[in-house]
N, C-alpha and C positions, 0 to 999 in steps of 0.2 A: 664822503661820509660826515654824519653829524658827529660833533664833539659834545658830549652830554655831561651835565652836572652830576658827578659820582656820589654815591651813597657812602659816606664816611663814618657811619656808626648807627647802631640799630635805633636810636632815638633821634638821630639827625635828620629833619625834613628840609632843611634849607641851609644856606650858606652865603658868605659874602665873597664874590669874586674880588680879591684884593689887589691882583696885579697880573697883567699879561706880560709874558716874556717874549712874545712874538707879535708882529703887526700883519694886518692883511697883505696879502701878496708875497710874504717872505716864505722861504723853504723851511720845512721842519724835518729834523733827523729822528730816527727812532731812538727813544730813551731821552730825548732833549727835554728840558723843563719848558712846559708850555704856558701854564699859569699857575697862580697860588690861589687857594681857597682857606677862608677863615670860617670856622664853625663854632658851635657852643663848646666844643672840647678842645679844638687845636688849630694851629695853622699848618698847611701842608702844601708842598709843592707837588703838582701833577705832572708827570712825564707823558710824552707822546707815546701812543702804542703802535702808531703807523707812521711812515715817513711819506711826505708829500708836500703840498702846497697850501698854505692856509688862504683860502679863497675869501672867507667872510667872517667877521666878528659881530655876533648879534647881541652880546651882553657887554656893557662897559664896565671899567674898574669901579668899585664901590657899590655895585648893585647887588641886592640881595635876591637869590634866585632859588627856586625849589629843586629838590632832587629830580632828575630826569629832563630838566630843561636844556633845550639846544643853546650851547654856548657860542659855537662856531662851526664853520663847514670847512672840512679838510678834503682836497682832492688828492687822493693817495696815488701813487706811482702805477698801480696796476689797474686803475679805472680808466675807462674810455673818455676821450675828449668830450663825447656827446653829453656827459654828466654836467658839463658846465652850462648847458642850455636850460637844465632844470633848476639852476641855483638863481636865486633873485639878486644877481650882482648889479644890474642896472634895470631901470624900468622899461618894460616892454613897450614898443611902439605899434601903431596899428598895422604897420607893414609885415610885422611878424606873426600876425593872425592869418592863417591860411583858410582858403574856401575849399569846401569838400562837397561833391555831390553824391547823392544816395541814388543807386540804380537798380536795387534788387526788386523795386515794385515798378519800374519805368517812371518813377516821379522825377521831376527836374528841380525839385526844391533844393534850395542851397542851405547848407548848415555851417555857420562859423565855428571853427573848433581850432584849439591849439593842439596839433598832433603829438607835441612832447608831453603834454600835461596828463599825468595819470588821472583815472576817473575817481571822483570823490564819493566816498562811501560813508553814510551816516549811520552811526551806531544807534539803532532804534529798538528799545525794548518792547516786549509783547503788550505792554500797557500803554504804548503809544508815545512814552516820554523819552526824549533824547537823552542818551547816557553821556555823562561828562567824563566817563573813563576813556583811556587811550585806546586805539585799535588794538588787535591781537599782535600785530608785528612789533608794537611798542613795548609789549608786556615785559621782556627781559630787562629793560631799562627801569622798570618800576618795581621789580621784585626787591624786597629788603630782607636780608638775612637776619632774622631775629630768633631767640631761643625757642619761640613757639614752634618753629618748623622741626625742631628736634623732637617734640613731645606729641604733636597731634596732626593728623591730616584731615582737616576739618571739611574739605570738599567731598571726600569719598564717603566719610562716616556719618555726616549729618544730613545728606541729600541737598545741601545748599552749595552754591558755588560763589566763592569770594574772588572778586578780581584783585590783581596785584595791588593796585592803588587802594582798594578797600582794606586789604590786609595791613598795608603801611599805616593808613589812618586809624585803624583799630589799635594797632601796636603803639604808635606815638601818642595817642590819647588814652592809653590804659584802659580801654573798653572791653569789657568781658564778652568774648564770643558767644558763650552759651546764653546770655541775656539777649544778645542781638537775634540768634536763632529763634529764641522763645518769642521775641517781639513780632517777628515776621511769619511765624508757623501758621497762623491762620489766614494770612493775607494772600496766599497762592503764589507769593514771589519767591523764586528759588535762587535767583541771581542776586547776590549783594554787591552793589557797585557804590560809587562815591555818593550819589544821590540818596541811597537807603541809609548810609552811615549818618548822612547829615540829617535825615528824617529821625533816626533813633536818638541822635544828640538833642534834638529839638523837641523831643516828646515831652509830656507834662512832668515837672519835677517831682521827685518822691516827697514824702512827708518831711516836714522841716527838721524833724528830730534826727533824720539821717543825713542832713546836710551839714558839712563842716562849717564852723564859724568863719565868716569873712572878715579877716583882721583888718582889711582896708576901711570896714565901717566903724572900727574903733579909733577915735581921733586922739591925737597926742598934742601936747602943748609945743607947737613948733618953735617957740622962743627958746625952749630949753636946748633943742638940737640944732645947733648953728652950723655944723660942718657936714657937708654932703659927701658921702663915699659911694659913687656909682658902682653898681653891681656889673662885673664883666660877664661875658656870654656863658662861661662855665658856671659861675655862681647862679645865675638865672635859670639854667637848665637844672642844676642840682635842686634849687628851691621848688621848681614846678613838679619834678619827679617825686621828691620827697613828701611835698604837701599831698600828693595823690596817694602815696603810700600810707601815711599814718592814719587818715580817717577811714580808708577803705579796707585795711587788713587789720584783723584783730590780733595784735602782736603781744607775745608773752616773752619773758626773759629769764634765763637761768644761768648759773655760773659755778665753776668748780675751781678749787685751788690745786694746783699742780707743782710738784717737786721735780726740779730739773737736774738733779744730780746725774742721772743716767746720760742726759744730754750733753751735760758738762764734760763728762768723761770722753764722749765722742768727739766733741769740739776740740778738746785738748789734743787728742790724738791726731785729728786732721791739721790742726795748726802746726803741729810739729812735723807731721809728714811733708806740708807744703811751706815749711819756713823758708825756703829759698825763693818762693813765688810771692813778691811784694804785693801783688794784686789780689792774691787769694783772701777771702774773707767769707765766713760762714756764720749765720746769725741764728738766734733761737726761732725766728719766724720760719726759716727753711724747715725745721723739725717739726714745728707745729703744722705746717701746709702738708707736709708728707704724712704726718698722722692722721690728719683730716681725710686725706685721699684713701688711706687704709681703712679707716673706720667707716666710711660711706659704703664700702662693700658689704658691710654687715647691716647698715642702716640707710638703704637707698632712698627712702622717703625724703630725707633731708635734700637729696639733689633731684628735686622734682619741680613740677608746675602744676597748680591747683586751678581747675577750670568750673568750679561749683559743683559739678556732678560726679567728677572723677579726678584721681590723682595720676598725673602722667609722669613716669620715671624716665630719667635719662641714664643710659649705660655709660655715657662719656661724661668725665668730670672735667669741665672747663672753669678753671679756678680763677675768679676775679679777685685782684689785689688792689685795694684802696690805696692810693698814693696822693699824698699832700704836695701841692706845687708852691711851697713856700708861702702859705696863707693866701694864695691867689685863687685857689679853688681845688677841687678834688677830682682825680681822674680814676677810673676802675678798668685798667686794661686786664686782658684775660690770657691766662696760660692754657692752650688748648690741649686736650688729652693728658692732663696732669697725672691721672692714674697710671700711665705707662712709664713715669719717670721714677728713677732711684732718687735717693736723698741728694747726691752729687749733681745729678742733672736738674733736679727741681731747684737746687740751690743756684746753679749757673743761670737757669731761666729766670729766676726771681732777680738776680743782680742785674742782669741784662735789661730786663723790663723797667726796673726803677730807674737806671741810668738814663735809658732812651726816653722814659716818660718825663723825666725832669728836664731834659734838654729839648723836648719837643720833637723827637725823632720816631714817634710810633707810627705804625702802619694802620691804615683804615680798618683792616680786617682784625686788628688786635683790641678793637673797642668792643667787639660784638661776640654774642653767643655764650656769655657767662651762664652758668648753672649753679654756682655757689660762691660766696664772696667772703673774704677775710679782711677785717679792719684792724690794722696794727697801729696802736698808739704806745708801744713799749718805748719808742725813743723819746716820748714826751714826758716820760715818768708817771703816768697816770696808774692808778690803782684798779679801777673797775670802769668799763665803757659798756653802755647798753646801745648798740647800734640800731639804725632804722633799716628795715628790710629794702633791699633793692629789687623792685618788681621787674618780671614776673617771677623771680625767684621766691622760695618759701622760708629760707633762712640765711642768716649771716652770723658769722663767728667774729668775736672780738678778742684781741690779745693784747694785754697791757703789759706793764713793766715787770721785769724779773729781778727781784732784790733778795739779799741775804736777810734771814730771819730765824729766830729760835723755833724749832719744831720738835715734837716728841718722836723719838725713835724707839720702835718697838723691838724688844729682844727676848725671846722665849727663855733663854738661858740666864742672862744677867739682868733682866727686868727692863723696864722702860727707862729712857734717859733723855736729856735735852741736848740737841746738837744744833749747830748752825747749818743751814741749807739755803740753796737758791729757790725760791718759789715764785709763782706768779698766778694770776687769775685769767682763766679762759672762760668766756661767757658766749651765749648765743641767743639772738632774738629769732623768734620762729612764728610762723603763720599758724594760729591754733586751729584753723579749719582744716589744715593739711595732716596734722598728727597732734598728739596729745602730749601733756607734760612728761609722762613716764618715758615715751619713746624718745623725746628730746633730751631728757636727763640720761637715759641709757647711752645714747650717742655720745654726749659729753664725757661721760664716765669711761667709755671706751677709748676716747682720744687721750684722756688722762692716763689710762692704762698703757696705751701704746708709748706715749712719751716716756713714761717712768720705767717701763719694763722691756721694750723692744730692743732686739739685738742689733743696734745701729753699726757696731763694728763688722758684724758678718755682712751687713748689706753694703758698707764702704768697701770691704775687701772683696 
C-alpha cells in the first residue's frame, strides 16, 4: 500500500517531511511512529495505520511535498507476495518482459507486454484536453475537509461537478465558487478540474480600483532596518490568509460593554466547590464562549458561510479559539459541536485545547471545520480589539480585559448610585454582505444579556 502525505488542516496544501523514523526494509508495527511532518501550522508525528514491511521510500527528509503525494510503499502482512512485483524496487531487465501471442483471429503477431502491469488509463475530457486531476481511485486522498462541505453541496445544486483537487485549490486560494460557476456557465464545461481552476485564476484582472495595494511595490530605506527577523511558516500562512480577508470582505465592527458580576458569582462558587483540586481553573473566556453558543441559536446567520447569492447556515457550532504561541504565531484550533456542551464541559475543552496547542500536541482534525471564532486578548490587558475575519466564516468575536471600574447602578427604590463592578468589552467584526449592523448589534446584545443574567448556577448544578 502507498503511504500518502496526509491533510493536516483545511488550508494546508503542502508540508516538509522533516524526519523518517524507519528505513527501507525495516518492519513497521501498528501505531509506531513512521515519520514527522512540518506544516505551516505545526510539527506532527505520523503513526503507521497498518503493520508490515517498508519496501520503498520515495521522498527524502527535508523535501517539501503536496498533500496526496506518495511518500513510501508499505507491504502489509495481509497482502500477497505478488505485490512486490508491481513495486519499482529494482530496475526491470529485458528478461522480465514476456512475449504473448494473440490467437483470436488466427494471427501469429507477437506483442511484448508486462503481464503484471495494469493498463494505463488517460483521463481525457470531452474537449480533448488531458486532465491533470488524479483518477477516480485516488479521490479519497485528495478530499479536504473544509467548512464549505458543511454548508453547500455544489455538485448537485449547480449542475457543475468539482473534482476533489479542484475543491482543494478553490478553498486554499479563497476563490469564490459562485464566480467560477458564472465564469464557465456559457462555455459548455460542466466538470471543473485543476486546469479549469488555473484558467479562472489567469483570467483578465479586474479593474485596478478593486485590486489591493501591493505593499511590495512600496520601497523602504533599507539602511534604517538593519536586523532581519525571518517569518516562520505559521506567520507566513497567517499573513497570506488575512491579506486575502481584508480587501475581499467588507468588514464592519461593533462592541458592547458587559458587567461580569453574575459570572463572578458563578466563578467564586465553582472555585470554592473545587478548592481541593489544584488543577481546576475557570476563566471569563469559558463563560463568554458558552454565551456565544447560546446566542447563536437565536441569531444563526452569525454562524454561516456567504457565497454571494445566498447565506448558508450551519446547525453545528464549531468554535475556533485563537491561541498565541508566545509571539511565534497564531493558531485557531476548533472545538467541535460546542453547542452541545455545558459551561463545565466547554471550560474543560478550552483548557485542554490551549494546553495542547502551546505544547504542539494538537491533532490534524482539530485545525479544521471552524464556523465561528473567538479572539481573546484579555490576558494581555487590552481594552478593545477589532479582529480580522477568518474566511470563509462571516464573523469573529473579540474579548478583552475585565477590570474593576465605577458604574451606575439603577435602583427604582433608592435611586441611582455609583458602585465598583468588573466590566469588559466584547466586540465583533462581521461581513456586512452576510447581515446588517442591526442584526450584528442584536447578537452582541444577546451575548451581553446572557453573560449578565443567565442562571449559571443552575447549569453548573
